C-alpha positions in Angstrom: -3.4 15.1 10.0 -0.2 13.0 10.2 -2.2 10.0 11.4 -4.3 10.2 8.2 -1.1 10.5 6.1 0.5 7.6 7.8 -2.6 5.5 7.4 -2.7 6.4 3.7 0.9 5.4 3.3 0.2 2.0 4.9 -2.8 1.5 2.7 -0.7 2.4 -0.4 2.0 -0.1 0.6 -0.6 -2.8 0.9 -2.1 -1.8 -2.5 1.3 -2.1 -4.1 2.0 -5.5 -2.5 -1.4 -6.8 -3.7 -0.9 -5.4 -7.2 2.8 -6.3 -7.7 3.6 -9.0 -5.1 7.3 -9.8 -4.9 7.8 -7.3 -7.8 6.7 -4.4 -5.6 9.4 -2.0 -4.3 9.2 -3.8 -0.9 9.2 -7.2 -2.4 12.1 -9.6 -2.9 12.4 -9.8 -6.7 13.7 -6.3 -7.6 17.3 -5.2 -7.8 18.5 -2.0 -6.1 18.5 -0.4 -9.6 14.9 -1.5 -10.3 13.8 -0.1 -6.9 15.5 3.2 -7.7 13.6 3.4 -11.0 10.3 2.7 -9.4 10.9 5.5 -6.8 12.1 7.8 -9.5 9.0 7.2 -11.6 6.8 8.1 -8.7 8.8 11.3 -8.1 8.3 12.1 -11.7 4.6 11.8 -11.3 4.8 14.3 -8.4 6.5 16.7 -10.8 3.7 16.2 -13.3 1.0 16.9 -10.6 2.9 20.1 -9.6 3.0 21.3 -13.2 -0.7 20.4 -13.6 -1.6 22.5 -10.5 -3.7 19.6 -9.3 -3.6 19.4 -5.5 -5.6 16.2 -5.2 -3.2 14.5 -7.7 -0.2 15.9 -5.9 -1.3 14.5 -2.6 -2.0 11.1 -4.1 1.5 11.1 -5.8 3.2 12.2 -2.6 1.6 9.4 -0.7 2.8 7.0 -3.4 6.4 8.3 -3.1 6.3 8.0 0.7 4.9 4.5 0.4 7.6 3.5 -2.0 10.4 5.0 0.1 8.9 3.4 3.3 8.5 0.0 1.7 12.1 0.1 0.4 13.5 1.2 3.8 11.5 -1.6 5.5 12.9 -4.1 3.0 16.4 -2.9 3.7 15.9 -3.4 7.5 14.4 -6.9 7.0 16.9 -8.1 4.4 19.8 -9.6 6.3 22.1 -9.3 3.2 22.1 -5.5 3.8 22.9 -5.8 7.5 21.6 -2.3 8.3 21.0 -2.3 12.1 
């Protein structure tokens, strides 16, 4: 199961990059505040899926949250200005 989830996260990260380019959460054009807003918006969609009692929508939104968090964390590790290592 975890392999499928990780694969879905990788696919979602690529989808976000294709759709938004450098304006994606893992791209180079967003500020920290903008990245936080993107992640927060995705978390809000998780709440909407929970309230709607829709398991398939919930899974999709959780994958999107995980993809956003993973892309942001990867960006931080790759961006030498942050010096996180």
